[in-house]
N, C-alpha and C positions, 0 to 999 in steps of 0.2 A: 163824726162825720159818720153817714151810712151806706149802706153802699151804693145807693142812689150816687150820693155825692163824688162818694172818691172816682163811677165810671163818669161822671160827669166831666170833672175835671181829667184826667187821664185821657178822653174822646178829644177834650183841648189841648192836651197837647202832640196827640198822636195826630188826627186832621188837622187840625189849623197851621199846629208849628212843624211840620215835617220828623216828628221823633220815630223813628225804630220803635216797632214794636217790640223787641225785644232789650228794651233799653234797661237796665236794673234800677230797681228799687232799692231806697238805704231811707234811712233813716238816721236823719240829724238827731243829737247827742248835744243838750244842754251845759256842754263840759269846755272850756277855756280850752285853745289852741294854738299854738304853729301851727300856720302852712294849712294846709283843703281843710275844711269843718273836719270835726269829729262826727264819724255815722256810724254802720251799723250796717249790714245787711239781712236782708229777709233771707230764711228757709224755708216756710211754707206759710201756708192759709190754715185751717183746721176750723172745724163748725163741732168740735165734741161737747156731748152731753158735760152737763156740770153744771153746780150755781148758778151762771148766766147762763143760765136759760138763753135760747134766742138770740147769744152775737159769736162774730165770726171770730180768730182768733189770728195775726200775727202770733209766727211765729220770729223773731231776731235772732243774728246766727250769732253772737254771743250775750252777755250780760248790761243789760243797758243802761246800771249802774257801775259807777267805781267805789273802792274802798279803804279813803280815804281819810286820816285821822283829822275828826274834827280839831277844831284850835282848844277849842274849850277842855279837852280829855287829856289830860298832861304822859309828858310823853318821856323828858324824867334829860337832863342832860348825861353827855360819855365823858367818864374823862380821856387822857389823853397823856403823852410826858414825851413833852414834848423840851430836850438840852436838860438831859436831869429836873425839871420842873414838869406840874400836872398843872396843866388845861383843861376846861369843859370846854364842850363843844355841841349844841342844841342838836336834838336830833333829827329836827325836819330840816334843816335848813344849814348844818355844819358852819354854821358860826360861831365863834368863842361870844360866852357867856359868865358868868360868875357864879359859883358853886352854890352863892346865897340870892339867886336872881330868884323869883316866880314864877317869870313873862323872859322870853327873849326877846332885846330888846331891838332886835331886825328881823324876825319874822310873826312877834306878836305870841306866837304857841309857850302855852300850859305847861311849867315843868316839871314840879310841883303840885 
């Protein structure tokens, strides 16, 4: 998207659809969420000199990625003593697993 495209889209919303000029801008995240769509606000626009010369940068309030464990990276099973017996649980979903399981049968997480 170019600055010209952005101005055209913004003028459409402000002029044609009567959006107030002080409406907050947000960036949608590709992240599943319940309730409102996951998004972050914008703190500033900057055109600082860098390797990407000639481009305008939008600075988000927070990181646009989440540090989530991948299913193919092992997370392990943690032991828990219940009634004098040791039971193992998946670290991702907290559901019971067998000590010898390679993958969690509930969420598919690799255990070792």
